[in-house]
C-alpha positions in Angstrom: 87.0 131.1 55.6 87.4 130.7 59.3 83.8 130.3 59.9 83.8 127.2 57.4 86.7 125.9 59.3 85.2 125.9 62.7 82.0 124.4 61.3 84.0 121.5 60.1 86.0 121.3 63.2 82.9 121.2 65.4 81.3 118.6 63.2 84.2 116.5 63.7 84.2 116.9 67.4 80.7 116.0 67.5 81.3 112.6 65.6 84.1 111.7 68.0 81.9 112.4 71.0 79.2 110.2 69.6 81.6 107.3 68.8 83.1 107.4 72.2 79.5 107.5 73.7 78.5 104.4 71.6 81.8 102.6 72.6 81.3 103.2 76.3 77.7 102.2 76.3 78.3 98.8 74.8 79.4 96.2 77.3 80.9 93.9 74.7 83.1 96.7 73.2 84.0 98.6 76.5 85.3 95.3 78.0 87.6 95.0 75.2 89.0 98.6 75.1 90.4 100.3 78.2 90.2 104.1 78.4 93.5 105.9 78.0 93.9 107.0 81.3 93.9 103.5 83.1 97.4 102.0 83.8 98.6 98.4 82.5 97.1 95.7 84.6 99.4 95.2 87.5 98.7 92.1 89.6 98.3 92.8 93.4 97.5 90.6 96.3 94.5 91.5 98.5 97.0 93.2 100.8 97.7 95.8 98.2 94.9 98.3 99.1 97.6 101.1 99.5 98.4 100.5 95.8 94.8 100.9 94.6 94.3 103.9 96.7 97.5 105.4 95.0 96.0 104.6 91.5 92.9 106.4 92.6 94.6 109.5 93.8 96.4 109.8 90.5 93.2 109.3 88.4 91.7 112.2 90.7 94.6 114.7 89.9 93.9 114.0 86.0 90.2 114.3 86.1 89.6 116.3 89.5 86.2 116.3 91.0 84.5 115.1 88.1 85.0 111.5 89.0 82.1 110.0 90.5 82.8 110.1 94.2 79.8 108.2 95.4 81.0 105.3 93.3 84.7 105.6 94.4 83.7 105.7 98.0 81.6 102.6 97.9 84.5 100.8 96.1 86.8 102.0 98.6 85.0 100.8 101.5 84.4 97.4 99.9 88.2 97.1 99.3 88.8 98.0 102.8 86.5 95.4 104.2 88.1 92.8 101.8 91.6 93.9 102.9 90.7 93.7 106.7 89.5 90.1 106.4 92.3 89.0 104.3 94.8 90.4 106.8 92.8 88.8 109.8 93.1 85.5 107.9 96.7 85.7 107.7 98.0 87.6 110.8 96.5 87.8 114.2 96.8 90.7 116.3 95.7 91.4 119.9 95.4 94.2 122.4 97.1 92.6 125.4 99.4 94.7 127.8 102.6 92.8 129.2 103.8 94.3 132.2 107.6 94.2 133.1 109.0 94.3 136.5 112.4 93.6 138.0 112.7 94.0 141.7 109.5 93.9 144.2 111.1 95.6 147.2 111.6 98.9 148.9 114.1 101.3 147.1 117.6 100.7 148.8 119.3 103.9 150.0 122.0 103.3 147.6 121.4 101.8 144.2 122.4 102.6 140.5 119.2 101.6 139.2 116.2 103.0 141.1 113.9 102.4 138.1 113.9 98.8 138.6 112.4 99.0 141.9 108.7 98.7 142.7 107.6 98.9 146.4 105.6 95.8 147.3 102.7 98.0 148.6 102.5 99.7 145.2 102.6 96.3 143.7 99.7 95.0 145.6 97.6 98.2 144.7 98.3 97.4 140.9 97.0 94.0 141.4 93.9 95.1 143.1 93.3 97.9 140.6 93.7 95.2 137.6 91.7 92.6 139.3 88.7 95.2 140.1 88.8 96.4 136.4 88.1 93.0 135.0 91.7 91.9 133.9 92.6 88.5 133.9 96.4 87.5 134.0 97.3 84.9 131.6 100.7 83.2 130.8 102.9 84.0 127.7 102.3 80.6 126.4 98.7 81.4 126.4 99.1 84.4 124.2 101.5 82.7 121.9 98.7 80.0 121.5 96.0 82.8 120.8 98.4 84.5 118.3 98.8 81.2 116.4 95.1 80.6 116.5 95.1 77.9 118.9 93.3 79.4 121.9 90.8 82.2 122.8 91.8 84.5 125.8 89.4 86.4 127.9 88.6 90.0 126.5 90.6 91.8 129.1 93.9 89.6 129.4 97.0 90.8 130.8 100.4 89.2 131.5 102.9 90.1 134.2 106.7 89.6 133.7 109.6 89.7 136.1 113.3 89.9 134.6 116.2 88.5 136.1 115.0 86.4 138.8 115.5 88.3 141.9 115.0 86.7 145.4 112.7 89.5 146.3 110.3 88.1 143.6 109.7 85.0 145.9 109.9 86.9 148.9 107.4 89.7 148.2 105.7 89.3 144.9 104.8 85.5 145.1 102.9 86.0 148.2 100.7 88.6 146.8 100.3 86.6 143.5 98.7 83.9 145.7 96.8 86.3 147.7 95.1 87.8 144.4 95.4 84.6 142.1 97.4 86.3 139.7 99.7 84.6 137.2 103.1 85.8 136.3 106.4 84.8 134.3 109.4 85.1 135.9 112.6 85.1 133.4 115.9 83.9 135.4 119.6 84.2 134.8 120.4 80.7 134.9 124.0 80.9 136.1 122.8 83.3 138.9 120.6 80.8 140.4 121.5 79.9 144.1 123.7 83.1 144.5 123.1 85.8 146.9 120.1 88.2 145.9 118.8 85.7 143.4 116.3 82.9 143.3 117.2 79.4 144.5 116.2 76.0 142.4 114.3 75.1 145.6 112.1 78.3 145.2 111.7 77.9 141.5 110.3 74.4 141.9 108.0 75.6 144.6 106.5 78.3 142.5 106.5 76.5 139.3 104.3 73.7 141.2 101.9 76.3 142.5 100.5 76.9 138.9 100.8 80.6 139.4 104.1 81.0 138.1 105.9 80.0 134.8 109.9 80.1 134.7 111.5 81.4 131.5 115.1 82.0 130.5 116.9 85.2 130.4 120.1 83.5 129.0 123.0 81.8 131.1 124.9 85.0 131.9 122.7 88.1 130.9 124.9 88.5 127.8 124.3 91.1 125.1 123.3 89.0 122.4 123.7 91.7 119.6 127.5 91.5 120.1 127.9 88.0 120.9 129.3 85.2 118.6 127.0 82.7 116.9 128.3 80.2 119.3 127.9 82.0 122.4 124.2 82.9 121.3 123.4 79.2 120.8 124.9 78.4 124.1 123.3 81.1 125.9 119.7 80.4 124.5 119.8 76.7 124.0 121.7 75.5 126.9 119.9 78.0 129.5 116.4 76.4 128.3 117.9 72.8 128.7 119.2 73.6 132.2 115.9 74.9 133.5 113.9 72.0 132.0 116.3 69.8 133.9 115.8 71.7 137.2 111.9 71.9 136.8 111.2 68.7 135.0 108.7 70.5 132.6 109.2 72.6 129.2 110.5 76.1 129.3 108.4 77.9 126.8 109.3 81.6 127.2 112.4 83.8 126.6 113.4 87.4 127.5 116.3 89.3 125.7 118.8 90.9 128.0 118.8 94.2 128.0 116.2 94.0 125.5 118.8 93.8 123.0 118.2 91.6 119.9 118.3 91.2 116.1 117.1 88.9 113.7 119.8 86.3 114.1 118.8 86.1 117.9 115.1 85.8 117.0 115.8 83.0 114.8 117.8 81.2 117.5 115.2 81.3 119.9 112.8 79.9 117.6 115.0 77.1 116.7 115.6 76.3 120.2 112.0 75.4 120.8 110.6 78.5 122.6 107.1 79.3 122.2 107.5 83.3 122.6 110.0 86.0 123.7 109.6 89.3 125.1 111.6 92.6 124.4 111.5 95.9 125.7 109.8 97.5 122.9 106.9 99.7 124.1 103.2 98.8 123.4 100.4 96.6 124.2 99.5 95.3 120.7 100.9 91.9 120.1 101.2 90.5 116.4 101.6 87.0 115.3 104.5 88.2 113.2 106.2 89.5 116.3 105.6 86.5 118.6 109.6 86.5 119.3 109.6 90.2 120.0 106.5 90.9 122.0 106.0 94.2 123.4 105.8 95.3 127.1 104.9 98.3 129.2 106.6 99.5 132.5 103.8 100.4 134.8 106.3 102.2 137.4 104.5 103.4 140.4 101.1 104.1 138.9 98.0 102.7 140.7 94.2 102.8 140.7 93.0 104.9 137.8 96.5 106.2 137.2 97.5 102.7 136.2 94.3 102.1 134.3 94.6 105.2 132.5 98.1 104.4 131.5 97.0 101.1 130.0 94.4 102.7 128.0 96.6 105.4 126.6 98.9 103.0 124.5 
């Protein structure tokens, strides 16, 4: 009795196997009938490579190594290429270091912020190392145009930025920029202009006319924007731009967040004010079109020669 039932069972199993084989072998039928392990179709954009990989992983868990890995690998590679091309078309990213400085001067005997000082001799050695390694200094406006697809940049581009607008920039850094034909952006605290220790409007005009220095805004009073009211934010961001443009007689395109503090509201205000870009103190050298109003920067410190170049490659 047992043997008879076993034969019937095997016969039914055999017929079922033949039916599945014929079904899968027929293109017209297999296109209409989906295997039981495939999830219901979910619309995904070209950006959802992660979703497709997750589905493949779940299928692998069910069927193990029996899945045709060669086919899966080829499909994944094809999807990856498509994904990369789509992302490139939608969002531009560039490897471009932006260096941040404050004072270019000898370290005072007494200061609460020694990390904000770079010795002029060290800064000169940094300019030499960058130039010898093939770096070309650009303005932030150039970077903004590149990130929006309007401009091509040299392969080894780099931006120099100086926060606060201290007078030692004119006394120490500006002569070195001229000596080594290097470009830089200086972010000034507008209400501090023409006060002891800070740049004067006359110096701003001279440097701007040189073609080597762009002037950007660092607000009116170096306020912490994150805790400021909406009215204060607009006044600091919008009016500082207007005042600088009146002094210089030209557009002011760049902005730096005081203390590096900002949020989405601040970014939006900067964008609406008509700036082309804004820099933060977030660490990194990869700049993205999505982050054009929160660009990343690096602090070179006192690194020179190969130490500086290795530092730039490490990020």
